C-alpha positions as a Markdown table, in Angstrom:
| # | Residue | x | y | z |
|---|---|---|---|---|
| 1 | Met | 9.3 | 72.0 | 212.3 |
| 2 | Glu | 11.9 | 72.3 | 209.5 |
| 3 | Tyr | 14.4 | 69.5 | 209.5 |
| 4 | Phe | 18.1 | 69.8 | 208.5 |
| 5 | Phe | 19.7 | 66.9 | 206.7 |
| 6 | Ser | 23.4 | 66.3 | 206.2 |
| 7 | Asp | 24.9 | 66.9 | 202.8 |
| 8 | Lys | 25.6 | 63.2 | 202.6 |
| 9 | Ile | 22.0 | 62.2 | 202.8 |
| 10 | Arg | 20.2 | 65.2 | 201.3 |
| 11 | Asn | 21.5 | 64.6 | 197.9 |
| 12 | Leu | 20.8 | 60.8 | 197.8 |
| 13 | Lys | 17.9 | 59.7 | 195.8 |
| 14 | Pro | 15.6 | 56.8 | 196.6 |
| 15 | Ser | 16.6 | 53.5 | 195.0 |
| 16 | Ala | 14.7 | 53.2 | 191.7 |
| 17 | Ile | 14.5 | 49.5 | 192.3 |
| 18 | Arg | 12.9 | 49.9 | 195.7 |
| 19 | Glu | 10.4 | 52.4 | 194.3 |
| 20 | Ile | 9.4 | 49.9 | 191.6 |
| 21 | Phe | 9.0 | 47.3 | 194.4 |
| 22 | Lys | 6.1 | 49.4 | 195.6 |
| 23 | Tyr | 4.3 | 48.8 | 192.4 |
| 24 | Ala | 5.4 | 45.2 | 192.3 |
| 25 | Ala | 3.7 | 44.6 | 195.6 |
| 26 | Asp | 0.4 | 44.7 | 193.7 |
| 27 | Pro | -0.6 | 41.0 | 193.3 |
| 28 | Ala | -1.6 | 41.8 | 189.7 |
| 29 | Val | 1.9 | 42.8 | 188.8 |
| 30 | Val | 4.4 | 40.3 | 187.4 |
| 31 | Ser | 7.7 | 41.5 | 189.0 |
| 32 | Leu | 10.8 | 41.0 | 186.8 |
| 33 | Ser | 12.4 | 43.7 | 188.9 |
| 34 | Ala | 13.7 | 41.9 | 192.0 |
| 35 | Gly | 17.0 | 40.1 | 192.4 |
| 36 | Asn | 15.7 | 37.5 | 194.8 |
| 37 | Pro | 16.6 | 33.8 | 194.6 |
| 38 | Ala | 14.0 | 31.4 | 193.3 |
| 39 | Pro | 11.6 | 30.2 | 196.0 |
| 40 | Asp | 12.7 | 26.6 | 195.4 |
| 41 | Ala | 16.4 | 27.6 | 196.1 |
| 42 | Phe | 16.1 | 27.9 | 199.9 |
| 43 | Pro | 17.3 | 25.0 | 202.0 |
| 44 | Ser | 14.5 | 25.8 | 204.5 |
| 45 | Lys | 14.1 | 22.3 | 206.1 |
| 46 | Glu | 17.9 | 22.1 | 206.7 |
| 47 | Ile | 17.9 | 25.6 | 208.2 |
| 48 | Ala | 15.0 | 24.7 | 210.5 |
| 49 | Arg | 16.9 | 21.7 | 211.8 |
| 50 | Ile | 20.1 | 23.7 | 212.3 |
| 51 | Cys | 18.2 | 26.4 | 214.2 |
| 52 | Ala | 16.5 | 23.9 | 216.4 |
| 53 | Asp | 19.8 | 22.3 | 217.2 |
| 54 | Ile | 21.6 | 25.6 | 218.0 |
| 55 | Leu | 18.8 | 26.9 | 220.2 |
| 56 | Thr | 18.5 | 23.6 | 222.0 |
| 57 | Asn | 22.1 | 22.8 | 222.6 |
| 58 | Arg | 24.0 | 26.2 | 222.3 |
| 59 | Pro | 21.5 | 28.9 | 222.9 |
| 60 | Ile | 23.8 | 31.3 | 224.7 |
| 61 | Asp | 26.3 | 31.2 | 221.9 |
| 62 | Ala | 23.6 | 32.4 | 219.5 |
| 63 | Leu | 22.0 | 34.9 | 221.8 |
| 64 | Gln | 24.9 | 36.6 | 223.5 |
| 65 | Tyr | 27.1 | 39.4 | 222.1 |
| 66 | Ser | 29.9 | 38.1 | 219.9 |
| 67 | Leu | 33.1 | 39.3 | 218.1 |
| 68 | Thr | 33.0 | 42.1 | 215.6 |
| 69 | Glu | 35.2 | 40.0 | 213.3 |
| 70 | Gly | 32.6 | 37.3 | 213.1 |
| 71 | Tyr | 31.8 | 33.8 | 214.4 |
| 72 | Pro | 35.3 | 32.2 | 214.7 |
| 73 | Ala | 34.3 | 28.9 | 213.3 |
| 74 | Leu | 32.8 | 30.4 | 210.2 |
| 75 | Arg | 35.8 | 32.7 | 209.7 |
| 76 | Ala | 38.2 | 29.8 | 209.9 |
| 77 | His | 36.2 | 27.6 | 207.6 |
| 78 | Leu | 35.8 | 30.4 | 205.0 |
| 79 | Lys | 39.5 | 31.1 | 205.1 |
| 80 | Thr | 40.4 | 27.5 | 204.3 |
| 81 | Tyr | 37.5 | 27.0 | 201.9 |
| 82 | Met | 38.1 | 30.0 | 199.8 |
| 83 | Arg | 41.8 | 29.4 | 199.5 |
| 84 | Glu | 41.5 | 25.7 | 198.6 |
| 85 | Lys | 38.5 | 25.9 | 196.3 |
| 86 | Tyr | 39.1 | 29.2 | 194.6 |
| 87 | Gly | 42.7 | 30.2 | 195.3 |
| 88 | Val | 41.4 | 33.3 | 197.1 |
| 89 | Gly | 43.4 | 34.5 | 200.1 |
| 90 | Arg | 47.1 | 34.9 | 200.9 |
| 91 | Asp | 49.1 | 34.9 | 204.2 |
| 92 | Phe | 48.5 | 38.7 | 204.4 |
| 93 | Asp | 44.7 | 38.3 | 204.2 |
| 94 | Glu | 42.0 | 37.8 | 206.8 |
| 95 | Val | 38.3 | 37.2 | 206.8 |
| 96 | Leu | 35.6 | 39.6 | 208.2 |
| 97 | Ile | 31.9 | 38.6 | 208.4 |
| 98 | Thr | 29.6 | 41.4 | 207.5 |
| 99 | Thr | 25.8 | 42.2 | 207.6 |
| 100 | Gly | 25.3 | 41.4 | 203.9 |
| 101 | Ala | 28.0 | 41.8 | 201.2 |
| 102 | Gln | 26.9 | 45.4 | 200.7 |
| 103 | Gln | 28.3 | 46.4 | 204.1 |
| 104 | Val | 31.7 | 45.5 | 202.8 |
| 105 | Met | 31.4 | 48.3 | 200.2 |
| 106 | Glu | 30.2 | 50.7 | 202.8 |
| 107 | Leu | 33.0 | 49.9 | 205.2 |
| 108 | Ala | 35.6 | 50.0 | 202.4 |
| 109 | Ala | 34.5 | 53.4 | 201.3 |
| 110 | Lys | 34.5 | 54.6 | 204.9 |
| 111 | Val | 38.0 | 53.5 | 205.7 |
| 112 | Leu | 39.6 | 54.3 | 202.3 |
| 113 | Cys | 38.0 | 57.5 | 201.0 |
| 114 | Asn | 37.8 | 61.1 | 202.1 |
| 115 | Pro | 35.0 | 63.2 | 200.7 |
| 116 | Gly | 35.7 | 63.9 | 197.1 |
| 117 | Asp | 38.0 | 60.9 | 196.6 |
| 118 | Val | 37.2 | 58.9 | 193.5 |
| 119 | Ile | 35.9 | 55.3 | 193.1 |
| 120 | Leu | 36.0 | 54.0 | 189.6 |
| 121 | Cys | 33.2 | 51.7 | 188.8 |
| 122 | Glu | 31.6 | 49.9 | 185.9 |
| 123 | Asp | 29.0 | 51.8 | 183.9 |
| 124 | Pro | 26.4 | 50.5 | 184.6 |
| 125 | Ser | 26.9 | 48.9 | 188.0 |
| 126 | Phe | 25.0 | 47.7 | 191.1 |
| 127 | Val | 22.9 | 50.5 | 192.5 |
| 128 | Gly | 23.3 | 49.4 | 196.1 |
| 129 | Ser | 27.0 | 49.7 | 196.1 |
| 130 | Leu | 26.9 | 53.0 | 194.2 |
| 131 | Asn | 24.6 | 54.5 | 196.8 |
| 132 | Cys | 27.0 | 53.2 | 199.6 |
| 133 | Phe | 29.9 | 55.1 | 197.9 |
| 134 | Arg | 27.8 | 58.2 | 197.4 |
| 135 | Ser | 26.6 | 58.3 | 201.0 |
| 136 | Leu | 30.1 | 58.6 | 202.2 |
| 137 | Gly | 31.0 | 61.4 | 199.9 |
| 138 | Ala | 33.0 | 59.5 | 197.3 |
| 139 | Arg | 32.9 | 60.7 | 193.7 |
| 140 | Leu | 31.9 | 58.0 | 191.2 |
| 141 | Val | 33.5 | 57.9 | 187.8 |
| 142 | Gly | 32.2 | 55.3 | 185.4 |
| 143 | Val | 34.1 | 53.0 | 183.0 |
| 144 | Pro | 32.2 | 51.8 | 180.0 |
| 145 | Met | 31.3 | 48.1 | 179.7 |
| 146 | Gln | 31.9 | 45.7 | 176.8 |
| 147 | Arg | 30.7 | 42.2 | 176.2 |
| 148 | Asp | 33.6 | 40.7 | 178.2 |
| 149 | Gly | 33.7 | 43.2 | 181.0 |
| 150 | Leu | 34.8 | 46.7 | 181.5 |
| 151 | Asp | 36.7 | 48.5 | 178.8 |
| 152 | Val | 40.4 | 48.2 | 179.9 |
| 153 | Asp | 41.6 | 51.0 | 177.6 |
| 154 | Ala | 39.0 | 53.4 | 179.0 |
| 155 | Leu | 40.0 | 52.3 | 182.5 |
| 156 | Glu | 43.6 | 53.3 | 181.9 |
| 157 | Gln | 42.5 | 56.7 | 180.4 |
| 158 | Lys | 40.5 | 57.3 | 183.6 |
| 159 | Leu | 43.5 | 56.4 | 185.7 |
| 160 | Lys | 45.6 | 58.8 | 183.8 |
| 161 | Ser | 43.2 | 61.7 | 183.8 |
| 162 | Val | 41.2 | 61.5 | 187.0 |
| 163 | Glu | 42.8 | 62.7 | 190.3 |
| 164 | Asn | 42.5 | 61.1 | 193.7 |
| 165 | Val | 41.3 | 57.6 | 192.5 |
| 166 | Arg | 41.3 | 55.3 | 195.5 |
| 167 | Ala | 39.8 | 52.2 | 194.2 |
| 168 | Leu | 38.1 | 50.4 | 191.4 |
| 169 | Tyr | 34.8 | 48.6 | 192.1 |
| 170 | Thr | 34.0 | 45.7 | 189.8 |
| 171 | Ile | 31.6 | 42.7 | 189.6 |
| 172 | Pro | 33.6 | 40.3 | 187.3 |
| 173 | Asn | 31.1 | 37.4 | 187.2 |
| 174 | Phe | 27.6 | 37.8 | 185.7 |
| 175 | Gln | 27.7 | 41.5 | 186.4 |
| 176 | Asn | 24.6 | 43.2 | 187.9 |
| 177 | Pro | 22.9 | 44.5 | 185.8 |
| 178 | Thr | 24.4 | 43.5 | 182.4 |
| 179 | Gly | 25.1 | 39.8 | 183.1 |
| 180 | Ala | 28.6 | 40.2 | 181.5 |
| 181 | Thr | 31.6 | 38.2 | 182.7 |
| 182 | Met | 35.1 | 39.7 | 182.6 |
| 183 | Ser | 37.5 | 37.6 | 180.6 |
| 184 | Ala | 40.7 | 36.2 | 182.2 |
| 185 | Ala | 42.8 | 38.4 | 180.0 |
| 186 | Lys | 40.9 | 41.5 | 181.2 |
| 187 | Arg | 41.2 | 40.4 | 184.9 |
| 188 | Arg | 45.0 | 40.3 | 184.5 |
| 189 | Ala | 45.0 | 43.7 | 182.7 |
| 190 | Val | 42.8 | 45.2 | 185.5 |
| 191 | Tyr | 45.1 | 43.9 | 188.2 |
| 192 | Asp | 48.2 | 45.1 | 186.3 |
| 193 | Leu | 46.7 | 48.6 | 185.9 |
| 194 | Ala | 45.8 | 48.7 | 189.6 |
| 195 | Arg | 49.5 | 48.0 | 190.4 |
| 196 | Lys | 50.7 | 50.5 | 187.9 |
| 197 | Tyr | 48.6 | 53.4 | 189.2 |
| 198 | Asp | 48.6 | 52.2 | 192.8 |
| 199 | Ile | 44.9 | 51.8 | 193.5 |
| 200 | Leu | 42.9 | 49.1 | 195.3 |
| 201 | Ile | 40.3 | 46.8 | 193.7 |
| 202 | Ile | 37.0 | 45.9 | 195.3 |
| 203 | Glu | 36.0 | 42.6 | 193.7 |
| 204 | Asp | 32.3 | 41.9 | 194.3 |
| 205 | Asn | 31.4 | 38.3 | 193.6 |
| 206 | Pro | 27.8 | 37.6 | 194.8 |
| 207 | Tyr | 26.9 | 35.4 | 191.8 |
| 208 | Gly | 30.1 | 33.5 | 191.2 |
| 209 | Asp | 28.7 | 30.1 | 192.3 |
| 210 | Leu | 25.8 | 30.4 | 189.9 |
| 211 | Arg | 27.6 | 29.6 | 186.7 |
| 212 | Tyr | 25.6 | 27.3 | 184.5 |
| 213 | Arg | 27.3 | 27.7 | 181.2 |
| 214 | Gly | 31.0 | 27.8 | 180.2 |
| 215 | Glu | 34.1 | 27.5 | 182.3 |
| 216 | Asp | 35.0 | 29.2 | 185.6 |
| 217 | Val | 37.3 | 32.2 | 185.4 |
| 218 | Pro | 39.7 | 32.7 | 188.3 |
| 219 | Gly | 39.0 | 35.8 | 190.4 |
| 220 | Ile | 41.1 | 38.9 | 190.3 |
| 221 | Lys | 41.9 | 38.1 | 193.9 |
| 222 | Thr | 43.8 | 35.0 | 192.8 |
| 223 | Leu | 46.3 | 37.3 | 191.2 |
| 224 | Asp | 46.9 | 39.4 | 194.3 |
| 225 | Glu | 50.5 | 39.4 | 195.2 |
| 226 | Asp | 50.8 | 42.7 | 197.0 |
| 227 | Gly | 47.5 | 43.1 | 199.0 |
| 228 | Arg | 45.5 | 45.4 | 196.8 |
| 229 | Val | 42.3 | 43.3 | 196.3 |
| 230 | Ile | 39.3 | 43.4 | 198.6 |
| 231 | Tyr | 37.3 | 40.3 | 197.8 |
| 232 | Val | 33.6 | 40.4 | 198.6 |
| 233 | Gly | 31.4 | 37.3 | 199.0 |
| 234 | Ser | 27.9 | 36.6 | 200.1 |
| 235 | Phe | 25.5 | 33.8 | 201.3 |
| 236 | Ser | 22.5 | 35.7 | 200.0 |
| 237 | Lys | 22.2 | 34.0 | 196.6 |
| 238 | Val | 23.3 | 30.5 | 197.8 |
| 239 | Ile | 21.6 | 30.1 | 201.2 |
| 240 | Ser | 19.4 | 33.0 | 202.1 |
| 241 | Pro | 19.4 | 36.8 | 201.6 |
| 242 | Gly | 17.2 | 37.2 | 204.7 |
| 243 | Leu | 20.1 | 35.9 | 206.9 |
| 244 | Arg | 22.1 | 39.0 | 205.8 |
| 245 | Val | 25.5 | 37.3 | 206.0 |
| 246 | Gly | 28.4 | 38.5 | 203.7 |
| 247 | Tyr | 32.1 | 38.5 | 204.1 |
| 248 | Thr | 35.4 | 39.9 | 202.8 |
| 249 | Val | 38.8 | 38.3 | 202.3 |
| 250 | Cys | 41.1 | 41.3 | 202.3 |
| 251 | Pro | 44.5 | 42.5 | 203.5 |
| 252 | Asp | 44.7 | 42.5 | 207.3 |
| 253 | Pro | 45.6 | 46.2 | 207.7 |
| 254 | Val | 42.5 | 47.1 | 205.8 |
| 255 | Leu | 40.4 | 44.6 | 207.7 |
| 256 | Arg | 41.5 | 45.9 | 211.0 |
| 257 | Lys | 40.2 | 49.4 | 210.1 |
| 258 | Met | 37.0 | 47.9 | 208.8 |
| 259 | Val | 36.5 | 46.2 | 212.2 |
| 260 | Val | 36.8 | 49.5 | 214.0 |
| 261 | Ala | 34.2 | 51.1 | 211.6 |
| 262 | Lys | 31.9 | 48.1 | 212.0 |
| 263 | Gln | 32.0 | 48.4 | 215.7 |
| 264 | Gly | 30.4 | 51.9 | 215.4 |
| 265 | Glu | 27.7 | 50.5 | 213.1 |
| 266 | Asp | 26.2 | 47.2 | 214.3 |
| 267 | Val | 28.8 | 45.8 | 216.8 |
| 268 | His | 28.7 | 42.4 | 215.0 |
| 269 | Thr | 26.7 | 40.6 | 212.3 |
| 270 | Asn | 23.8 | 38.5 | 213.6 |
| 271 | Ile | 25.5 | 35.5 | 215.3 |
| 272 | Leu | 22.7 | 33.0 | 214.9 |
| 273 | Ala | 22.7 | 33.7 | 211.1 |
| 274 | Gln | 26.5 | 33.1 | 211.1 |
| 275 | Met | 26.1 | 29.9 | 212.9 |
| 276 | Ile | 23.5 | 28.7 | 210.5 |
| 277 | Cys | 25.7 | 29.4 | 207.5 |
| 278 | His | 28.7 | 27.6 | 209.1 |
| 279 | Ala | 26.6 | 24.6 | 210.0 |
| 280 | Tyr | 25.1 | 24.3 | 206.6 |
| 281 | Met | 28.5 | 24.5 | 204.9 |
| 282 | Thr | 30.1 | 21.9 | 207.2 |
| 283 | Glu | 27.3 | 19.5 | 208.3 |
| 284 | Tyr | 25.4 | 19.2 | 205.0 |
| 285 | Asp | 26.5 | 18.6 | 201.4 |
| 286 | Phe | 27.0 | 22.3 | 200.4 |
| 287 | Glu | 28.6 | 21.4 | 197.0 |
| 288 | Ala | 25.5 | 19.3 | 196.1 |
| 289 | His | 23.3 | 22.3 | 197.0 |
| 290 | Leu | 25.3 | 24.5 | 194.7 |
| 291 | Asp | 24.9 | 22.0 | 191.9 |
| 292 | Phe | 21.2 | 22.0 | 192.5 |
| 293 | Leu | 21.1 | 25.8 | 192.3 |
| 294 | Arg | 23.0 | 25.8 | 189.0 |
| 295 | Ser | 20.6 | 23.2 | 187.6 |
| 296 | Leu | 17.6 | 25.2 | 188.7 |
| 297 | Tyr | 18.8 | 28.5 | 187.2 |
| 298 | Arg | 20.0 | 26.8 | 184.1 |
| 299 | Lys | 16.5 | 25.8 | 183.3 |
| 300 | Lys | 15.0 | 29.1 | 184.3 |
| 301 | Ala | 17.6 | 31.0 | 182.2 |
| 302 | Ala | 16.9 | 28.8 | 179.2 |
| 303 | Leu | 13.1 | 29.6 | 179.5 |
| 304 | Met | 13.8 | 33.3 | 179.8 |
| 305 | Val | 16.0 | 33.3 | 176.7 |
| 306 | Glu | 13.3 | 31.5 | 174.8 |
| 307 | Leu | 10.6 | 34.0 | 175.9 |
| 308 | Val | 12.8 | 37.0 | 175.2 |
| 309 | Glu | 13.6 | 35.7 | 171.7 |
| 310 | Gln | 9.9 | 35.0 | 171.1 |
| 311 | His | 8.4 | 38.2 | 172.5 |
| 312 | Leu | 11.0 | 41.0 | 172.6 |
| 313 | Cys | 13.5 | 40.4 | 169.8 |
| 314 | Pro | 10.8 | 40.9 | 167.1 |
| 315 | Ala | 10.3 | 44.4 | 168.5 |
| 316 | Gly | 14.0 | 45.3 | 168.1 |
| 317 | Ile | 14.9 | 44.7 | 171.7 |
| 318 | Thr | 18.4 | 43.0 | 172.1 |
| 319 | Tyr | 20.1 | 41.6 | 175.1 |
| 320 | Gln | 23.5 | 40.8 | 176.6 |
| 321 | Asp | 25.0 | 37.3 | 176.5 |
| 322 | Phe | 25.3 | 35.7 | 180.0 |
| 323 | Glu | 26.7 | 32.5 | 181.4 |
| 324 | Gly | 25.3 | 32.6 | 184.9 |
| 325 | Gly | 23.6 | 34.8 | 187.5 |
| 326 | Leu | 20.0 | 36.0 | 187.7 |
| 327 | Phe | 19.6 | 38.9 | 185.2 |
| 328 | Val | 19.0 | 39.8 | 181.6 |
| 329 | Trp | 20.0 | 43.3 | 180.3 |
| 330 | Gly | 17.7 | 44.4 | 177.5 |
| 331 | Thr | 18.3 | 47.4 | 175.3 |
| 332 | Leu | 15.5 | 49.2 | 173.4 |
| 333 | Pro | 15.8 | 50.6 | 169.9 |
| 334 | Ala | 17.4 | 54.0 | 169.8 |
| 335 | Gly | 14.1 | 56.0 | 169.3 |
| 336 | Val | 12.1 | 54.4 | 172.2 |
| 337 | Asp | 11.9 | 56.4 | 175.4 |
| 338 | Met | 13.3 | 54.0 | 178.1 |
| 339 | Pro | 11.8 | 55.6 | 181.2 |
| 340 | Glu | 8.4 | 55.8 | 179.6 |
| 341 | Phe | 8.7 | 52.2 | 178.5 |
| 342 | Cys | 9.4 | 51.1 | 182.1 |
| 343 | Thr | 6.7 | 53.3 | 183.6 |
| 344 | Arg | 4.1 | 52.1 | 181.0 |
| 345 | Ala | 5.0 | 48.5 | 181.6 |
| 346 | Val | 4.1 | 48.5 | 185.3 |
| 347 | Arg | 1.3 | 51.1 | 185.1 |
| 348 | Asp | -0.6 | 49.8 | 182.0 |
| 349 | His | 0.6 | 46.2 | 181.5 |
| 350 | Lys | 1.3 | 45.1 | 185.1 |
| 351 | Val | 4.9 | 43.9 | 184.6 |
| 352 | Ala | 7.8 | 45.5 | 186.4 |
| 353 | Val | 11.4 | 45.9 | 185.1 |
| 354 | Val | 14.1 | 48.2 | 186.3 |
| 355 | Pro | 15.2 | 51.2 | 184.2 |
| 356 | Gly | 18.8 | 51.1 | 183.3 |
| 357 | Ser | 19.3 | 54.7 | 184.6 |
| 358 | Ala | 19.1 | 53.3 | 188.1 |
| 359 | Phe | 22.5 | 51.7 | 187.6 |
| 360 | Leu | 24.5 | 54.6 | 186.3 |
| 361 | Pro | 27.4 | 56.2 | 188.2 |
| 362 | Glu | 26.3 | 59.6 | 187.0 |
| 363 | Glu | 22.9 | 60.1 | 188.4 |
| 364 | Asp | 21.8 | 62.4 | 185.5 |
| 365 | Gly | 23.1 | 59.9 | 182.9 |
| 366 | Arg | 21.0 | 58.3 | 180.2 |
| 367 | Ser | 20.4 | 54.7 | 179.4 |
| 368 | Gln | 18.5 | 52.9 | 176.7 |
| 369 | Ser | 18.5 | 49.6 | 178.6 |
| 370 | Phe | 16.5 | 47.9 | 181.4 |
| 371 | Arg | 17.1 | 44.9 | 183.7 |
| 372 | Met | 14.9 | 41.8 | 184.0 |
| 373 | Asn | 15.2 | 39.1 | 186.6 |
| 374 | Phe | 14.1 | 35.5 | 185.8 |
| 375 | Ser | 14.9 | 33.8 | 189.1 |
| 376 | Thr | 12.1 | 35.0 | 191.3 |
| 377 | Pro | 8.9 | 34.5 | 189.2 |
| 378 | Ala | 7.4 | 31.0 | 188.7 |
| 379 | Asp | 7.5 | 29.8 | 185.1 |
| 380 | Asp | 3.9 | 30.6 | 184.3 |
| 381 | Ala | 4.4 | 34.1 | 185.7 |
| 382 | Leu | 7.5 | 34.5 | 183.7 |
| 383 | Arg | 5.6 | 33.6 | 180.5 |
| 384 | Ala | 2.8 | 36.1 | 181.4 |
| 385 | Gly | 5.4 | 38.8 | 182.1 |
| 386 | Leu | 7.1 | 38.5 | 178.8 |
| 387 | Gln | 3.8 | 38.5 | 177.0 |
| 388 | Arg | 2.9 | 41.7 | 178.8 |
| 389 | Leu | 6.3 | 43.2 | 177.9 |
| 390 | Gln | 5.6 | 42.3 | 174.3 |
| 391 | Arg | 2.3 | 44.3 | 174.4 |
| 392 | Asn | 4.2 | 47.1 | 176.0 |
| 393 | Ser | 6.8 | 47.0 | 173.3 |
| 394 | Leu | 4.1 | 47.2 | 170.6 |
| 395 | Ala | 2.6 | 50.2 | 172.4 |
| 396 | Ala | 6.1 | 51.9 | 172.4 |
| 397 | Glu | 6.4 | 51.1 | 168.7 |
| 398 | Arg | 3.1 | 52.7 | 167.9 |
| 399 | Gln | 4.0 | 55.8 | 170.0 |
| 400 | Tyr | 7.3 | 56.2 | 168.3 |
| 401 | Lys | 5.8 | 55.9 | 164.8 |
| 402 | Ala | 3.2 | 58.5 | 165.8 |
| 403 | Gly | 5.9 | 60.9 | 166.7 |
| 404 | Gly | 5.9 | 60.4 | 170.5 |
| 405 | Pro | 8.8 | 61.0 | 172.9 |
| 406 | Val | 12.3 | 60.3 | 171.7 |
| 407 | His | 15.1 | 59.5 | 174.1 |
| 408 | Gln | 18.5 | 60.0 | 172.7 |
| 409 | Arg | 21.0 | 57.4 | 173.9 |
| 410 | Thr | 24.4 | 58.5 | 175.0 |
| 411 | Gly | 27.6 | 56.5 | 175.4 |
| 412 | Pro | 28.7 | 53.4 | 173.4 |
| 413 | Pro | 26.1 | 50.9 | 172.4 |
| 414 | Phe | 26.1 | 47.3 | 173.7 |
| 415 | Ile | 26.5 | 44.5 | 171.2 |
| 416 | Phe | 24.2 | 41.6 | 172.2 |
| 417 | His | 24.3 | 38.0 | 171.5 |
| 418 | Met | 22.0 | 35.1 | 172.5 |
| 419 | Leu | 22.8 | 32.5 | 175.0 |
| 420 | Phe | 20.7 | 29.4 | 174.5 |
| 421 | Gly | 19.0 | 28.0 | 171.5 |
| 422 | Pro | 18.6 | 30.0 | 168.3 |
| 423 | Ser | 20.4 | 33.3 | 168.3 |
| 424 | Cys | 18.9 | 36.7 | 167.8 |
| 425 | Lys | 20.8 | 36.8 | 164.5 |
| 426 | Arg | 19.3 | 33.5 | 163.3 |
| 427 | Ala | 15.9 | 34.6 | 164.4 |
| 428 | Gly | 16.3 | 37.9 | 162.4 |
| 429 | Leu | 17.5 | 40.5 | 164.9 |
| 430 | Arg | 15.5 | 43.6 | 164.1 |
| 431 | Arg | 17.0 | 47.0 | 163.5 |
| 432 | Pro | 15.9 | 49.8 | 165.8 |
| 433 | Leu | 12.5 | 51.1 | 164.9 |
| 434 | Ala | 12.5 | 53.6 | 162.1 |
């Protein structure tokens, strides 16, 4: 039979990242495409003990229906923890536990936007959130990125010229995919603009605890005096993504509408998973665990920078400075075809990266960049992957010099700086291939 699909779904495209995962499932492929935590990052023994205790002593609490708002003990702990440690949360805020942080974006769009309403977002931005917004009929308008976060002047121009803007979506810390961190001055400017033009801010912070260089920058939510910031947190990168536990600290009137919307989706987030997160935060040394994660990723990031500098910079590939998180955002010389580069990498050289076009608010937009993840592969696999990317880069160079496909970049270029060790400049940053 012929099937009819809704307008919301018919126009959605499969995630480019998930499509690449199909190739990455090949054991011969070194995957730099995932955003998974390092295998060593999981507190698996502690989680096993917690599960055994819960299912032995409180099985009905974990197996019965529960509250849509979330496990009360976890909500109460997060409310205090976030306020005392990060200054996040005011008297008008409450906490909602969600099935992964991405559900917050979906619920926010569902309760705030009518079809055709606009959500401003960083360009590029996290594809999962972009697809959530698209699926609910929101129109996405991108704001260009700079080294220290989104372009504030461009943001104000969008706010002046674009009608029906409901919210700004931003990832201020170690942004996915670019790795950029928004400066304190820009965070204040963003909040002031949101007040001036009366919009909400969705502040997504899944990587904030994974800072391994520089000083913490207070969240936009710490500036919130009038209830216009929806703060989004997650346990995926600090305990386990498989548990699917996220949360939001947001104004109570918005939260109450989210609760109604969530009741129609999944009733409540997995209660056993919530109990695990609460027990791990309160019965174990959670801060020591975060310190361990930062040490782990500091070492892996340093190795990644060393390898990129050794294997990719000589081919004219540059990348964005980063102070934490899990990703490196590389940019190809202007004449190299980015989609072909990514396709050839996984097809011919058995290394997977994510094309930058996957992260664009405008689905037909162009990008000259690609995202690499360094947290998931073992060190030896990371070395092999960067060597393969080097061979792929040499193949792209030969093709370009032979008059192969040319991809014209649109939009402002990124300026890239090195993070650890010798900088690209000191190593002789190469000009685009000519």
